[in-house]
N, CA, C and O atoms as a DFTB+ gen file, in Angstrom:
476 C
 N C O
     1  1      50.648      60.340       3.472
     2  2      50.192      61.348       2.515
     3  2      50.926      62.654       2.777
     4  3      51.021      63.110       3.917
     5  1      51.437      63.243       1.721
     6  2      52.127      64.528       1.829
     7  2      51.309      65.571       1.063
     8  3      50.805      65.320      -0.031
     9  1      51.198      66.738       1.675
    10  2      50.434      67.832       1.079
    11  2      51.335      69.057       0.975
    12  3      51.952      69.459       1.961
    13  1      51.412      69.645      -0.202
    14  2      52.252      70.806      -0.414
    15  2      51.422      71.921      -1.049
    16  3      50.933      71.799      -2.172
    17  1      51.279      73.007      -0.295
    18  2      50.508      74.154      -0.778
    19  2      51.377      75.119      -1.565
    20  3      52.593      75.178      -1.381
    21  1      50.743      75.862      -2.434
    22  2      51.409      76.929      -3.176
    23  2      50.365      77.944      -3.598
    24  3      49.163      77.693      -3.512
    25  1      50.841      79.101      -4.058
    26  2      49.926      80.104      -4.583
    27  2      49.645      81.285      -3.681
    28  3      48.991      82.243      -4.094
    29  1      50.133      81.227      -2.450
    30  2      49.915      82.354      -1.560
    31  2      50.756      83.556      -1.982
    32  3      51.592      83.465      -2.881
    33  1      50.515      84.678      -1.314
    34  2      51.273      85.872      -1.624
    35  2      50.595      87.112      -1.112
    36  3      49.666      87.055      -0.307
    37  1      51.081      88.235      -1.595
    38  2      50.552      89.542      -1.199
    39  2      49.642      90.058      -2.316
    40  3      50.022      90.069      -3.486
    41  1      48.450      90.478      -1.941
    42  2      47.487      90.975      -2.917
    43  2      46.736      92.150      -2.309
    44  3      46.550      92.214      -1.094
    45  1      46.308      93.070      -3.149
    46  2      45.524      94.200      -2.663
    47  2      44.074      93.782      -2.426
    48  3      43.570      92.845      -3.043
    49  1      43.434      94.487      -1.536
    50  2      42.019      94.237      -1.276
    51  2      41.235      94.311      -2.582
    52  3      41.452      95.199      -3.407
    53  1      40.332      93.373      -2.747
    54  2      39.558      93.288      -3.970
    55  2      40.156      92.364      -5.010
    56  3      39.506      92.031      -6.000
    57  1      41.380      91.954      -4.790
    58  2      42.062      91.086      -5.732
    59  2      41.720      89.625      -5.539
    60  3      40.879      89.265      -4.715
    61  1      42.396      88.785      -6.325
    62  2      42.141      87.347      -6.298
    63  2      43.441      86.567      -6.186
    64  3      44.505      87.038      -6.589
    65  1      43.336      85.386      -5.640
    66  2      44.433      84.431      -5.593
    67  2      43.853      83.041      -5.765
    68  3      42.706      82.780      -5.402
    69  1      44.668      82.146      -6.330
    70  2      44.273      80.746      -6.377
    71  2      45.350      79.919      -5.691
    72  3      46.510      79.915      -6.104
    73  1      44.952      79.231      -4.652
    74  2      45.854      78.344      -3.933
    75  2      45.761      76.947      -4.527
    76  3      44.707      76.526      -5.003
    77  1      46.874      76.245      -4.491
    78  2      46.924      74.861      -4.935
    79  2      47.517      74.002      -3.837
    80  3      48.308      74.476      -3.021
    81  1      47.133      72.744      -3.822
    82  2      47.669      71.786      -2.860
    83  2      47.900      70.473      -3.598
    84  3      46.955      69.813      -4.030
    85  1      49.157      70.111      -3.733
    86  2      49.510      68.868      -4.406
    87  2      49.640      67.752      -3.384
    88  3      50.388      67.870      -2.414
    89  1      48.914      66.677      -3.605
    90  2      48.942      65.531      -2.704
    91  2      49.762      64.405      -3.310
    92  3      49.728      64.175      -4.518
    93  1      50.499      63.709      -2.458
    94  2      51.285      62.565      -2.917
    95  2      51.310      61.513      -1.816
    96  3      50.926      61.776      -0.676
    97  1      51.762      60.338      -2.169
    98  2      51.797      59.246      -1.205
    99  2      50.587      58.343      -1.356
   100  3      50.186      58.025      -2.475
   101  1      50.006      57.929      -0.251
   102  2      48.884      56.973      -0.247
   103  2      47.568      57.682      -0.562
   104  3      46.672      57.759       0.279
   105  1      47.469      58.185      -1.760
   106  2      46.291      58.958      -2.180
   107  2      45.028      58.113      -2.118
   108  3      43.947      58.639      -1.853
   109  1      45.146      56.821      -2.358
   110  2      43.984      55.936      -2.375
   111  2      43.247      55.939      -1.040
   112  3      42.067      55.595      -0.983
   113  1      43.932      56.323       0.027
   114  2      43.323      56.314       1.354
   115  2      42.520      57.567       1.657
   116  3      41.857      57.649       2.691
   117  1      42.578      58.545       0.757
   118  2      41.972      59.847       1.019
   119  2      40.565      59.943       0.467
   120  3      40.278      59.471      -0.633
   121  1      39.689      60.563       1.252
   122  2      38.323      60.840       0.811
   123  2      38.202      62.340       0.587
   124  3      38.451      62.819      -0.520
   125  1      37.833      63.070       1.591
   126  2      37.644      64.514       1.447
   127  2      38.964      65.259       1.609
   128  3      39.912      64.767       2.221
   129  1      38.993      66.463       1.039
   130  2      40.111      67.381       1.226
   131  2      39.539      68.756       1.524
   132  3      38.388      69.052       1.204
   133  1      40.359      69.582       2.138
   134  2      39.827      70.885       2.499
   135  2      40.905      71.916       2.766
   136  3      42.102      71.630       2.740
   137  1      40.434      73.119       3.023
   138  2      41.307      74.235       3.391
   139  2      40.859      74.801       4.739
   140  3      39.667      74.930       5.017
   141  1      41.838      75.128       5.553
   142  2      41.599      75.860       6.785
   143  2      42.555      77.041       6.792
   144  3      43.500      77.091       6.004
   145  1      42.304      77.993       7.689
   146  2      43.221      79.132       7.791
   147  2      43.382      79.549       9.234
   148  3      42.522      79.295      10.077
   149  1      44.503      80.195       9.503
   150  2      44.767      80.689      10.849
   151  2      45.421      82.052      10.765
   152  3      46.507      82.206      10.207
   153  1      44.747      83.032      11.324
   154  2      45.285      84.376      11.389
   155  2      46.051      84.542      12.698
   156  3      45.789      83.817      13.658
   157  1      46.991      85.483      12.754
   158  2      47.763      85.694      13.986
   159  2      46.856      85.960      15.177
   160  3      45.965      86.807      15.116
   161  1      47.088      85.233      16.252
   162  2      46.323      85.438      17.469
   163  2      44.942      84.826      17.462
   164  3      44.166      85.032      18.395
   165  1      44.620      84.069      16.411
   166  2      43.297      83.470      16.309
   167  2      43.404      81.959      16.131
   168  3      44.449      81.438      15.740
   169  1      42.320      81.276      16.420
   170  2      42.299      79.833      16.233
   171  2      42.160      79.490      14.751
   172  3      41.660      80.279      13.949
   173  1      42.618      78.288      14.420
   174  2      42.454      77.820      13.052
   175  2      40.965      77.640      12.760
   176  3      40.222      77.127      13.597
   177  1      40.536      78.062      11.580
   178  2      39.132      77.935      11.218
   179  2      39.000      77.238       9.865
   180  3      39.839      77.394       8.978
   181  1      37.926      76.470       9.735
   182  2      37.666      75.768       8.489
   183  2      37.213      76.762       7.424
   184  3      36.383      77.632       7.685
   185  1      37.769      76.621       6.221
   186  2      37.371      77.462       5.101
   187  2      36.387      76.703       4.212
   188  3      35.282      77.178       3.952
   189  1      36.795      75.527       3.750
   190  2      35.940      74.757       2.842
   191  2      36.422      73.316       2.789
   192  3      37.589      73.024       3.052
   193  1      35.505      72.424       2.445
   194  2      35.801      71.005       2.274
   195  2      35.146      70.538       1.001
   196  3      34.078      71.018       0.621
   197  1      35.804      69.583       0.336
   198  2      35.225      68.965      -0.856
   199  2      35.420      67.456      -0.756
   200  3      36.509      66.981      -0.438
   201  1      34.356      66.712      -1.030
   202  2      34.438      65.258      -0.962
   203  2      35.071      64.711      -2.237
   204  3      35.291      65.444      -3.202
   205  1      35.356      63.431      -2.225
   206  2      35.923      62.807      -3.418
   207  2      34.946      62.863      -4.585
   208  3      35.357      62.826      -5.745
   209  1      33.661      62.952      -4.281
   210  2      32.645      63.035      -5.326
   211  2      32.310      64.444      -5.758
   212  3      31.520      64.640      -6.682
   213  1      32.911      65.444      -5.090
   214  2      32.709      66.825      -5.499
   215  2      31.733      67.625      -4.660
   216  3      31.520      68.807      -4.929
   217  1      31.134      67.010      -3.647
   218  2      30.253      67.770      -2.770
   219  2      31.081      68.757      -1.956
   220  3      32.176      68.427      -1.502
   221  1      30.561      69.960      -1.774
   222  2      31.332      71.009      -1.109
   223  2      30.617      71.561       0.114
   224  3      29.392      71.520       0.226
   225  1      31.423      72.071       1.014
   226  2      30.933      72.765       2.203
   227  2      31.818      73.986       2.399
   228  3      33.039      73.907       2.268
   229  1      31.189      75.120       2.716
   230  2      31.931      76.353       2.937
   231  2      31.566      76.947       4.293
   232  3      30.446      76.797       4.781
   233  1      32.538      77.618       4.878
   234  2      32.220      78.457       6.020
   235  2      31.232      79.510       5.535
   236  3      31.403      80.094       4.465
   237  1      30.208      79.740       6.329
   238  2      29.102      80.608       5.910
   239  2      29.599      81.982       5.466
   240  3      29.103      82.536       4.485
   241  1      30.560      82.521       6.173
   242  2      31.027      83.883       5.908
   243  2      31.809      83.999       4.601
   244  3      32.051      85.105       4.119
   245  1      32.204      82.857       4.026
   246  2      33.036      82.889       2.827
   247  2      32.282      82.486       1.564
   248  3      32.819      82.569       0.459
   249  1      31.063      82.060       1.731
   250  2      30.273      81.670       0.560
   251  2      30.153      82.821      -0.424
   252  3      29.903      83.965      -0.044
   253  1      30.337      82.494      -1.692
   254  2      30.218      83.495      -2.741
   255  2      31.535      84.131      -3.130
   256  3      31.650      84.674      -4.229
   257  1      32.530      84.082      -2.265
   258  2      33.844      84.651      -2.586
   259  2      34.895      83.578      -2.840
   260  3      35.783      83.758      -3.672
   261  1      34.794      82.468      -2.127
   262  2      35.778      81.387      -2.236
   263  2      35.142      80.186      -2.936
   264  3      33.965      79.884      -2.733
   265  1      35.936      79.510      -3.759
   266  2      35.485      78.303      -4.433
   267  2      36.534      77.209      -4.304
   268  3      37.689      77.395      -4.686
   269  1      36.126      76.077      -3.765
   270  2      37.032      74.940      -3.631
   271  2      36.773      73.969      -4.781
   272  3      35.632      73.773      -5.200
   273  1      37.841      73.372      -5.279
   274  2      37.710      72.375      -6.341
   275  2      38.878      71.405      -6.245
   276  3      39.861      71.667      -5.553
   277  1      38.761      70.298      -6.936
   278  2      39.848      69.321      -6.928
   279  2      39.925      68.645      -8.286
   280  3      38.919      68.458      -8.971
   281  1      41.134      68.287      -8.650
   282  2      41.386      67.530      -9.870
   283  2      41.949      66.195      -9.422
   284  3      43.139      66.087      -9.128
   285  1      41.108      65.186      -9.369
   286  2      41.530      63.889      -8.854
   287  2      42.600      63.249      -9.739
   288  3      43.441      62.497      -9.246
   289  1      42.575      63.536     -11.026
   290  2      43.578      62.972     -11.929
   291  2      44.961      63.528     -11.625
   292  3      45.969      62.847     -11.813
   293  1      45.002      64.775     -11.152
   294  2      46.276      65.413     -10.827
   295  2      46.574      65.392      -9.335
   296  3      47.610      65.894      -8.898
   297  1      45.664      64.809      -8.550
   298  2      45.835      64.772      -7.087
   299  2      46.083      66.173      -6.531
   300  3      46.957      66.374      -5.688
   301  1      45.315      67.118      -7.010
   302  2      45.518      68.511      -6.628
   303  2      44.211      69.149      -6.185
   304  3      43.161      68.958      -6.798
   305  1      44.305      69.899      -5.120
   306  2      43.195      70.641      -4.549
   307  2      43.425      72.122      -4.822
   308  3      44.562      72.594      -4.829
   309  1      42.331      72.851      -5.048
   310  2      42.438      74.282      -5.327
   311  2      41.504      75.088      -4.426
   312  3      40.499      74.583      -3.924
   313  1      41.867      76.347      -4.240
   314  2      40.977      77.295      -3.582
   315  2      41.079      78.613      -4.349
   316  3      42.103      79.295      -4.297
   317  1      40.021      78.956      -5.051
   318  2      39.944      80.233      -5.741
   319  2      39.351      81.261      -4.787
   320  3      38.240      81.088      -4.284
   321  1      40.090      82.315      -4.547
   322  2      39.665      83.348      -3.608
   323  2      39.505      84.663      -4.357
   324  3      40.468      85.185      -4.920
   325  1      38.300      85.193      -4.361
   326  2      37.993      86.445      -5.043
   327  2      37.560      87.513      -4.043
   328  3      37.208      87.215      -2.901
   329  1      37.594      88.753      -4.496
   330  2      37.167      89.885      -3.657
   331  2      37.812      89.811      -2.274
   332  3      37.138      89.936      -1.252
   333  1      39.097      89.612      -2.263
   334  2      39.806      89.420      -0.994
   335  2      39.752      90.668      -0.131
   336  3      39.762      91.797      -0.620
   337  1      39.694      90.423       1.171
   338  2      39.618      91.488       2.172
   339  2      40.812      91.376       3.104
   340  3      41.388      90.297       3.241
   341  1      41.194      92.471       3.747
   342  2      42.316      92.381       4.712
   343  2      42.098      91.315       5.783
   344  3      43.056      90.699       6.249
   345  1      40.864      91.097       6.170
   346  2      40.591      90.076       7.193
   347  2      40.769      88.648       6.684
   348  3      40.679      87.699       7.462
   349  1      41.020      88.490       5.393
   350  2      41.346      87.167       4.857
   351  2      42.820      86.828       5.048
   352  3      43.244      85.708       4.764
   353  1      43.598      87.789       5.524
   354  2      45.011      87.561       5.772
   355  2      45.191      86.446       6.798
   356  3      44.666      86.519       7.909
   357  1      45.932      85.427       6.416
   358  2      46.116      84.261       7.286
   359  2      47.079      83.285       6.618
   360  3      47.427      83.430       5.446
   361  1      47.496      82.297       7.386
   362  2      48.178      81.146       6.817
   363  2      47.092      80.157       6.412
   364  3      46.222      79.814       7.212
   365  1      47.150      79.708       5.181
   366  2      46.151      78.786       4.666
   367  2      46.749      77.384       4.586
   368  3      47.830      77.176       4.035
   369  1      46.013      76.430       5.153
   370  2      46.492      75.057       5.236
   371  2      45.592      74.125       4.432
   372  3      44.366      74.232       4.466
   373  1      46.219      73.225       3.723
   374  2      45.528      72.151       3.028
   375  2      45.400      70.971       3.988
   376  3      46.309      70.707       4.776
   377  1      44.283      70.267       3.924
   378  2      44.061      69.114       4.798
   379  2      43.424      67.984       4.012
   380  3      42.721      68.207       3.026
   381  1      43.682      66.771       4.467
   382  2      43.090      65.596       3.845
   383  2      42.503      64.690       4.905
   384  3      43.022      64.584       6.016
   385  1      41.401      64.034       4.539
   386  2      40.652      63.181       5.460
   387  2      40.653      61.756       4.924
   388  3      40.328      61.527       3.759
   389  1      41.012      60.814       5.761
   390  2      41.058      59.428       5.353
   391  2      39.654      58.867       5.156
   392  3      38.698      59.313       5.791
   393  1      39.544      57.882       4.267
   394  2      38.261      57.219       4.041
   395  2      37.809      56.499       5.299
   396  3      36.609      56.399       5.555
   397  1      38.743      56.001       6.082
   398  2      38.403      55.224       7.268
   399  2      38.506      56.057       8.541
   400  3      38.724      55.519       9.626
   401  1      38.347      57.374       8.402
   402  2      38.487      58.234       9.579
   403  2      37.377      57.936      10.587
   404  3      36.265      57.544      10.232
   405  1      37.727      58.138      11.858
   406  2      36.761      57.912      12.928
   407  2      36.471      59.176      13.707
   408  3      35.663      59.162      14.635
   409  1      37.128      60.279      13.338
   410  2      36.864      61.568      13.969
   411  2      36.617      62.598      12.871
   412  3      36.963      62.355      11.715
   413  1      36.029      63.732      13.207
   414  2      35.800      64.765      12.190
   415  2      37.057      65.550      11.831
   416  3      37.026      66.374      10.917
   417  1      38.152      65.309      12.528
   418  2      39.366      66.070      12.290
   419  2      40.106      65.561      11.061
   420  3      39.995      64.392      10.694
   421  1      40.862      66.455      10.433
   422  2      41.692      66.051       9.295
   423  2      42.813      65.131       9.768
   424  3      43.279      65.218      10.904
   425  1      43.227      64.254       8.870
   426  2      44.286      63.301       9.209
   427  2      45.657      63.774       8.753
   428  3      46.675      63.391       9.330
   429  1      45.684      64.604       7.720
   430  2      46.951      65.079       7.180
   431  2      46.862      66.585       6.932
   432  3      45.816      67.116       6.561
   433  1      47.990      67.247       7.147
   434  2      48.056      68.703       6.966
   435  2      49.285      69.076       6.156
   436  3      50.329      68.430       6.245
   437  1      49.142      70.126       5.367
   438  2      50.297      70.700       4.716
   439  2      50.980      71.698       5.620
   440  3      50.552      71.922       6.752
   441  1      52.055      72.303       5.113
   442  2      52.832      73.255       5.903
   443  2      52.225      74.646       5.883
   444  3      52.555      75.480       6.726
   445  1      51.353      74.901       4.940
   446  2      50.686      76.192       4.868
   447  2      51.294      77.122       3.839
   448  3      52.469      77.013       3.488
   449  1      50.474      78.033       3.366
   450  2      50.928      79.086       2.457
   451  2      50.318      80.400       2.930
   452  3      49.123      80.474       3.215
   453  1      51.144      81.427       3.011
   454  2      50.711      82.704       3.580
   455  2      49.969      83.538       2.546
   456  3      50.418      83.705       1.412
   457  1      48.835      84.048       2.964
   458  2      48.069      84.988       2.153
   459  2      47.975      86.295       2.926
   460  3      47.519      86.319       4.069
   461  1      48.406      87.373       2.300
   462  2      48.353      88.684       2.926
   463  2      47.602      89.634       2.007
   464  3      47.956      89.805       0.840
   465  1      46.567      90.246       2.550
   466  2      45.733      91.160       1.770
   467  2      45.921      92.560       2.322
   468  3      45.613      92.820       3.485
   469  1      46.422      93.456       1.500
   470  2      46.664      94.828       1.938
   471  2      45.450      95.701       1.641
   472  3      44.725      95.478       0.672
   473  1      45.250      96.691       2.491
   474  2      44.088      97.579       2.333
   475  2      44.416      98.761       1.452
   476  3      43.557      99.609       1.211
């Protein structure tokens, strides 16, 4: 499975961005997909996950500002980010979880897309 993110960039505080992640390859093996982020000097943190059926989970601190969605027909994952803050600045990674996974960790990762929020 290959994951390619897009949509990152530079935005002012209070602005919005929508990230996309195009999946290709053995899509049939994938169940959930999600977004994580990593800021400089910090550990990677989970942002949101969405199951193949549309159930969602968000990091508590991001609820209400970020919305995850997926278009299974297009094999594409999205992350709508509103009311962005400078602390949202990070590299954002798309991840995919296999249906037959045996650990809670993602099985596939994209290369990441940089989001920078200026104050």
